[in-house]
N, CA and C atoms as a LAMMPS dump frame, in Angstrom:
ITEM: TIMESTEP
0
ITEM: NUMBER OF ATOMS
381
ITEM: BOX BOUNDS ff ff ff
-5.0000000000000000e+02 5.0000000000000000e+02
-5.0000000000000000e+02 5.0000000000000000e+02
-5.0000000000000000e+02 5.0000000000000000e+02
ITEM: ATOMS id mol type element x y z
1 1 1 N 191.23 -93.522 274.163
2 1 2 C 190.92 -93.668 272.523
3 1 3 C 189.459 -93.886 272.328
4 2 1 N 188.837 -94.25 271.316
5 2 2 C 187.123 -94.069 271.048
6 2 3 C 186.795 -95.336 271.756
7 3 1 N 185.627 -95.282 271.77
8 3 2 C 184.974 -96.108 272.279
9 3 3 C 184.844 -97.529 271.715
10 4 1 N 185.551 -97.491 270.694
11 4 2 C 185.659 -98.789 269.671
12 4 3 C 187.051 -99.114 269.832
13 5 1 N 187.825 -98.586 270.937
14 5 2 C 189.138 -98.44 271.129
15 5 3 C 190.057 -99.482 271.063
16 6 1 N 191.181 -99.586 271.38
17 6 2 C 192.034 -101 271.417
18 6 3 C 192.765 -100.794 270.069
19 7 1 N 192.429 -99.935 269.182
20 7 2 C 193.324 -99.842 267.999
21 7 3 C 194.317 -98.743 268.427
22 8 1 N 196.05 -98.827 267.863
23 8 2 C 196.615 -97.54 267.926
24 8 3 C 196.687 -96.932 266.75
25 9 1 N 197.155 -95.471 267.171
26 9 2 C 197.55 -94.706 265.85
27 9 3 C 198.874 -95.465 265.303
28 10 1 N 198.713 -95.244 263.836
29 10 2 C 199.876 -95.916 263.199
30 10 3 C 201.298 -95.059 263.544
31 11 1 N 201.097 -93.683 263.899
32 11 2 C 202.335 -93.114 264.274
33 11 3 C 202.93 -93.553 265.678
34 12 1 N 201.984 -94.338 266.414
35 12 2 C 202.383 -94.729 267.874
36 12 3 C 202.884 -96.228 267.515
37 13 1 N 202.954 -96.795 266.68
38 13 2 C 203.3 -98.284 266.367
39 13 3 C 204.314 -98.636 265.339
40 14 1 N 205.656 -98.628 265.901
41 14 2 C 206.638 -98.802 264.833
42 14 3 C 206.559 -100.205 264.338
43 15 1 N 205.78 -100.984 264.631
44 15 2 C 205.834 -102.495 264.481
45 15 3 C 205.198 -102.703 263.061
46 16 1 N 204.56 -101.412 262.87
47 16 2 C 203.824 -101.468 261.245
48 16 3 C 204.708 -100.998 260.073
49 17 1 N 205.981 -100.424 260.54
50 17 2 C 206.627 -99.974 259.435
51 17 3 C 206.559 -100.644 258.225
52 18 1 N 207.12 -102.061 258.468
53 18 2 C 207.416 -102.882 257.288
54 18 3 C 206.231 -102.827 256.501
55 19 1 N 204.826 -103.063 257.232
56 19 2 C 203.706 -103.269 256.509
57 19 3 C 203.026 -102.118 255.863
58 20 1 N 203.497 -100.828 255.984
59 20 2 C 203.39 -99.666 255.591
60 20 3 C 204.318 -99.498 254.096
61 21 1 N 205.287 -99.972 254.332
62 21 2 C 206.305 -100.003 253.174
63 21 3 C 205.702 -100.849 252.125
64 22 1 N 205.273 -101.938 252.576
65 22 2 C 204.433 -103.292 251.586
66 22 3 C 203.377 -102.351 251.066
67 23 1 N 202.686 -101.643 251.618
68 23 2 C 201.439 -101.073 251.515
69 23 3 C 201.686 -100.25 250.161
70 24 1 N 202.784 -99.305 250.265
71 24 2 C 203.074 -98.381 249.304
72 24 3 C 203.284 -99.026 247.969
73 25 1 N 204.107 -99.977 247.938
74 25 2 C 204.841 -100.609 246.824
75 25 3 C 203.818 -101.696 246.515
76 26 1 N 202.668 -102.089 246.961
77 26 2 C 201.927 -103.086 246.341
78 26 3 C 200.29 -102.772 246.354
79 27 1 N 200.22 -101.628 246.72
80 27 2 C 198.804 -100.927 246.466
81 27 3 C 198.368 -101.216 244.806
82 28 1 N 196.949 -101.248 244.725
83 28 2 C 196.459 -100.976 243.417
84 28 3 C 196.797 -99.336 243.025
85 29 1 N 196.941 -98.417 243.795
86 29 2 C 197.252 -96.965 243.632
87 29 3 C 198.373 -96.932 243.039
88 30 1 N 198.966 -96.009 242.242
89 30 2 C 200.377 -96.053 241.899
90 30 3 C 200.965 -95.167 243.48
91 31 1 N 202.18 -95.444 243.784
92 31 2 C 202.493 -94.555 244.874
93 31 3 C 203.113 -93.287 244.47
94 32 1 N 203.111 -93.006 243.184
95 32 2 C 203.353 -91.637 242.919
96 32 3 C 202.041 -90.577 243.163
97 33 1 N 201.046 -91.238 243.277
98 33 2 C 199.783 -90.648 243.485
99 33 3 C 199.777 -89.888 245.018
100 34 1 N 200.381 -90.9 246.083
101 34 2 C 200.269 -90.556 247.095
102 34 3 C 201.527 -89.218 247.414
103 35 1 N 202.591 -89.432 246.785
104 35 2 C 203.466 -88.433 246.861
105 35 3 C 203.197 -87.113 246.408
106 36 1 N 202.294 -87.129 245.068
107 36 2 C 201.947 -86.128 244.792
108 36 3 C 200.741 -85.496 245.468
109 37 1 N 200.063 -86.083 246.147
110 37 2 C 199.023 -85.698 246.898
111 37 3 C 199.138 -84.839 248.063
112 38 1 N 200.526 -85.563 248.289
113 38 2 C 201.169 -85.044 249.854
114 38 3 C 202.001 -83.718 249.374
115 39 1 N 202.423 -83.403 248.298
116 39 2 C 202.835 -82.281 247.632
117 39 3 C 202.042 -81.183 247.534
118 40 1 N 200.756 -81.615 247.016
119 40 2 C 199.501 -80.657 246.739
120 40 3 C 199.093 -79.94 247.977
121 41 1 N 198.811 -81.234 248.935
122 41 2 C 198.184 -80.876 250.13
123 41 3 C 199.036 -79.382 251.243
124 42 1 N 200.506 -80.156 251.005
125 42 2 C 201.293 -79.057 251.793
126 42 3 C 201.148 -77.528 251.126
127 43 1 N 200.668 -77.412 249.786
128 43 2 C 200.63 -76.045 249.385
129 43 3 C 199.225 -75.37 249.649
130 44 1 N 198.295 -75.936 250.199
131 44 2 C 196.924 -75.661 250.539
132 44 3 C 196.618 -75.774 252.138
133 45 1 N 197.56 -75.848 252.808
134 45 2 C 197.37 -75.909 254.291
135 45 3 C 196.616 -75.086 255.06
136 46 1 N 196.755 -73.678 254.223
137 46 2 C 195.974 -72.585 255
138 46 3 C 194.521 -72.117 254.506
139 47 1 N 194.257 -73.423 253.367
140 47 2 C 192.784 -73.205 253.032
141 47 3 C 191.707 -73.218 254.289
142 48 1 N 190.77 -72.399 254.223
143 48 2 C 189.881 -72.487 255.241
144 48 3 C 189.099 -73.757 255.594
145 49 1 N 188.936 -74.161 254.526
146 49 2 C 188.327 -75.834 254.78
147 49 3 C 189.184 -76.706 255.445
148 50 1 N 190.374 -76.727 255.416
149 50 2 C 191.268 -77.473 256.306
150 50 3 C 191.655 -76.869 257.715
151 51 1 N 191.364 -75.215 258.029
152 51 2 C 191.334 -74.821 259.19
153 51 3 C 190.302 -74.675 260.361
154 52 1 N 189.162 -74.805 259.644
155 52 2 C 187.858 -74.574 260.242
156 52 3 C 187.628 -75.667 261.124
157 53 1 N 187.116 -75.957 262.368
158 53 2 C 187.01 -76.92 262.972
159 53 3 C 185.419 -77.105 263.558
160 54 1 N 184.853 -78.124 263.176
161 54 2 C 183.277 -78.375 263.617
162 54 3 C 183.062 -79.479 264.388
163 55 1 N 183.938 -79.916 264.783
164 55 2 C 183.858 -80.967 265.646
165 55 3 C 183.266 -81.206 266.89
166 56 1 N 183.219 -79.871 267.443
167 56 2 C 182.159 -79.681 268.608
168 56 3 C 180.51 -79.636 268.393
169 57 1 N 180.487 -79.681 266.86
170 57 2 C 178.933 -79.465 266.624
171 57 3 C 178.558 -81.008 265.956
172 58 1 N 179.312 -81.804 266.14
173 58 2 C 179.006 -83.452 265.531
174 58 3 C 178 -84.06 266.24
175 59 1 N 177.68 -83.542 267.353
176 59 2 C 176.62 -84.042 268.441
177 59 3 C 175.127 -83.587 267.829
178 60 1 N 175.284 -82.772 266.828
179 60 2 C 174.126 -82.488 266.026
180 60 3 C 173.35 -83.286 265.104
181 61 1 N 174.416 -84.256 264.805
182 61 2 C 174.251 -85.189 263.387
183 61 3 C 173.504 -86.45 264.409
184 62 1 N 172.175 -86.718 263.729
185 62 2 C 171.675 -87.822 264.493
186 62 3 C 171.041 -88.684 263.472
187 63 1 N 171.235 -88.762 262.31
188 63 2 C 170.953 -89.513 261.274
189 63 3 C 171.673 -90.871 261.411
190 64 1 N 171.244 -91.839 260.746
191 64 2 C 172.269 -92.824 260.365
192 64 3 C 173.636 -92.676 259.79
193 65 1 N 174.623 -93.023 260.378
194 65 2 C 175.957 -92.579 259.881
195 65 3 C 176.774 -93.635 259.781
196 66 1 N 177.813 -93.562 258.781
197 66 2 C 179.084 -94.326 258.662
198 66 3 C 180.203 -93.739 258.154
199 67 1 N 181.203 -94.39 258.899
200 67 2 C 182.711 -93.495 258.874
201 67 3 C 183.584 -94.542 258.122
202 68 1 N 184.03 -94.304 257.188
203 68 2 C 185.036 -95.277 256.381
204 68 3 C 186.436 -94.53 256.625
205 69 1 N 187.189 -95.231 257.022
206 69 2 C 188.583 -94.993 257.284
207 69 3 C 190.008 -95.821 257.013
208 70 1 N 190.93 -95.338 256.306
209 70 2 C 192.034 -96.19 256.188
210 70 3 C 193.144 -95.976 257.176
211 71 1 N 193.48 -97.176 257.782
212 71 2 C 194.177 -97.433 259.095
213 71 3 C 195.553 -96.465 258.604
214 72 1 N 195.948 -96.357 257.826
215 72 2 C 197.193 -95.704 257.474
216 72 3 C 196.995 -94.363 256.683
217 73 1 N 196.23 -93.564 257.208
218 73 2 C 195.802 -92.289 256.509
219 73 3 C 196.77 -91.357 257.253
220 74 1 N 197.472 -90.873 256.532
221 74 2 C 198.532 -89.854 256.991
222 74 3 C 198.155 -88.526 257.072
223 75 1 N 196.691 -88.091 256.41
224 75 2 C 195.96 -86.972 256.236
225 75 3 C 195.472 -86.429 257.419
226 76 1 N 194.723 -87.817 258.119
227 76 2 C 193.487 -87.933 259.095
228 76 3 C 193.795 -88.69 259.627
229 77 1 N 194.542 -89.021 260.466
230 77 2 C 195.011 -89.978 261.679
231 77 3 C 193.861 -90.744 262.122
232 78 1 N 194.16 -92.152 262.57
233 78 2 C 193.249 -93.095 262.855
234 78 3 C 192.319 -92.634 264.022
235 79 1 N 192.979 -91.847 264.79
236 79 2 C 192.354 -91.281 266.181
237 79 3 C 191.31 -90.191 266.022
238 80 1 N 191.639 -89.861 264.732
239 80 2 C 190.422 -88.744 264.276
240 80 3 C 189.041 -89.557 263.785
241 81 1 N 189.27 -90.653 263.528
242 81 2 C 187.821 -91.43 263.17
243 81 3 C 187.117 -92.053 264.451
244 82 1 N 188.16 -92.468 265.491
245 82 2 C 187.322 -92.653 266.707
246 82 3 C 186.777 -91.502 267.39
247 83 1 N 187.54 -90.245 267.293
248 83 2 C 186.614 -89.295 268.056
249 83 3 C 185.572 -88.753 267.319
250 84 1 N 185.189 -89.124 265.825
251 84 2 C 184.308 -88.806 264.925
252 84 3 C 183.205 -89.62 265.544
253 85 1 N 183.537 -90.803 265.428
254 85 2 C 182.388 -91.663 265.733
255 85 3 C 181.806 -91.417 267.37
256 86 1 N 182.734 -91.162 268.245
257 86 2 C 182.417 -91.009 269.525
258 86 3 C 181.599 -89.772 269.726
259 87 1 N 181.719 -88.794 268.792
260 87 2 C 181.132 -87.38 269.029
261 87 3 C 179.808 -87.336 267.972
262 88 1 N 179.684 -88.052 267.232
263 88 2 C 178.201 -88.001 266.486
264 88 3 C 177.113 -88.369 267.657
265 89 1 N 176.164 -87.677 267.167
266 89 2 C 174.74 -87.774 268.003
267 89 3 C 174.006 -88.858 267.487
268 90 1 N 174.135 -89.444 266.594
269 90 2 C 173.624 -90.638 266.077
270 90 3 C 173.575 -91.958 267.48
271 91 1 N 172.237 -92.48 267.722
272 91 2 C 172.485 -93.87 268.311
273 91 3 C 173.465 -94.871 268.132
274 92 1 N 174.183 -95.544 269.004
275 92 2 C 175.391 -96.301 268.464
276 92 3 C 174.564 -97.421 267.712
277 93 1 N 173.38 -97.914 267.866
278 93 2 C 172.891 -98.914 267.089
279 93 3 C 172.754 -98.29 265.418
280 94 1 N 172.795 -97.244 265.228
281 94 2 C 172.885 -96.617 263.854
282 94 3 C 174.005 -95.922 263.132
283 95 1 N 174.923 -96.088 264.019
284 95 2 C 176.371 -95.671 263.343
285 95 3 C 177.201 -96.813 263.42
286 96 1 N 178.099 -96.737 262.307
287 96 2 C 179.129 -97.834 262.145
288 96 3 C 180.607 -96.948 262.046
289 97 1 N 181.589 -97.464 262.08
290 97 2 C 183.095 -97.311 262.007
291 97 3 C 183.734 -98.229 261.516
292 98 1 N 184.128 -98.299 259.86
293 98 2 C 184.882 -99.296 258.997
294 98 3 C 186.172 -98.851 259.112
295 99 1 N 187.06 -99.632 259.478
296 99 2 C 188.821 -99.341 259.486
297 99 3 C 188.967 -100.033 258.249
298 100 1 N 189.801 -99.422 257.408
299 100 2 C 190.234 -100.119 255.996
300 100 3 C 191.676 -100.509 256.33
301 101 1 N 192.041 -101.866 256.737
302 101 2 C 193.388 -102.173 257.284
303 101 3 C 194.444 -102.049 255.944
304 102 1 N 194.294 -102.019 254.873
305 102 2 C 195.436 -101.776 253.758
306 102 3 C 194.963 -100.669 252.935
307 103 1 N 194.676 -99.585 253.717
308 103 2 C 194.154 -98.257 252.872
309 103 3 C 194.997 -97.237 253.862
310 104 1 N 195.214 -96.091 252.864
311 104 2 C 195.835 -94.734 253.657
312 104 3 C 194.606 -93.702 253.535
313 105 1 N 194.622 -92.814 252.871
314 105 2 C 193.501 -91.695 252.927
315 105 3 C 192.343 -92.091 252.03
316 106 1 N 192.864 -93.23 250.94
317 106 2 C 191.468 -93.307 249.92
318 106 3 C 191.036 -94.895 249.952
319 107 1 N 190.273 -95.385 250.827
320 107 2 C 189.98 -96.896 250.813
321 107 3 C 189.384 -97.281 249.566
322 108 1 N 188.571 -96.258 249.046
323 108 2 C 187.896 -96.401 247.681
324 108 3 C 188.58 -96.856 246.767
325 109 1 N 189.961 -96.522 246.782
326 109 2 C 190.978 -96.8 245.833
327 109 3 C 191.84 -98.212 246.095
328 110 1 N 192.417 -97.847 247.626
329 110 2 C 193.129 -99.18 247.944
330 110 3 C 192.131 -100.6 248.153
331 111 1 N 191.097 -100.251 248.45
332 111 2 C 190.433 -101.419 248.743
333 111 3 C 188.766 -101.442 248.181
334 112 1 N 189.063 -101.276 246.768
335 112 2 C 187.63 -101.002 246.101
336 112 3 C 186.41 -102.062 246.468
337 113 1 N 186.832 -103.368 246.63
338 113 2 C 185.821 -104.365 246.696
339 113 3 C 185.047 -104.149 248.014
340 114 1 N 185.997 -104.192 249.15
341 114 2 C 185.35 -103.997 250.517
342 114 3 C 184.756 -102.645 250.71
343 115 1 N 185.52 -101.587 250.103
344 115 2 C 184.53 -100.144 250.18
345 115 3 C 183.334 -100.552 249.781
346 116 1 N 183.28 -100.76 248.314
347 116 2 C 181.869 -101.119 247.603
348 116 3 C 181.052 -102.012 248.631
349 117 1 N 181.184 -103.11 249.155
350 117 2 C 180.598 -103.887 249.861
351 117 3 C 179.986 -103.217 251.108
352 118 1 N 181.055 -102.44 251.804
353 118 2 C 180.441 -101.766 252.964
354 118 3 C 179.754 -100.671 252.828
355 119 1 N 179.69 -99.667 251.978
356 119 2 C 179.025 -98.795 251.607
357 119 3 C 177.614 -99.316 251.092
358 120 1 N 177.391 -100.589 250.195
359 120 2 C 176.185 -101.219 249.909
360 120 3 C 175.613 -101.704 250.778
361 121 1 N 176.305 -102.472 251.923
362 121 2 C 175.606 -102.761 253.068
363 121 3 C 175.188 -101.639 253.867
364 122 1 N 175.446 -100.61 254.134
365 122 2 C 175.128 -99.548 255.034
366 122 3 C 173.786 -98.806 254.364
367 123 1 N 173.838 -98.593 252.757
368 123 2 C 172.795 -98.354 252.176
369 123 3 C 171.625 -99.073 252.254
370 124 1 N 171.665 -100.571 251.982
371 124 2 C 170.755 -101.493 252.143
372 124 3 C 169.933 -101.52 253.468
373 125 1 N 170.903 -101.371 254.586
374 125 2 C 170.01 -101.1 255.766
375 125 3 C 169.205 -100.264 255.971
376 126 1 N 169.358 -99.03 255.582
377 126 2 C 168.6 -97.64 255.751
378 126 3 C 167.848 -97.166 254.691
379 127 1 N 167.594 -98.135 253.422
380 127 2 C 167.021 -97.723 252.406
381 127 3 C 165.277 -97.713 252.54
């Protein structure tokens, strides 16, 4: 897994199943949003923006970078966050990976206070 390893992908960890169900029914976002979003995404899987892979070019990104990722993201699994972090060309002192433990694909909705704090901290560091 990534250099920040030690985290398992949700799909590999059956012990998290009760937490995921609890998340869906106690999230600030309506569970219907996630259902409708999944339905919509299934209709546009052939869209070029979803099939084009530029991950082999990430080493060219050398500016300070922050990656914000929901632990239970069913669209972009957590392993992708570690791969993105590892492949950035940004020096390790200038890149961050923030995992939102109570979020799926939209941590800005699911954990708005933490999301705002993390973004503000990153901006403040590099302004």
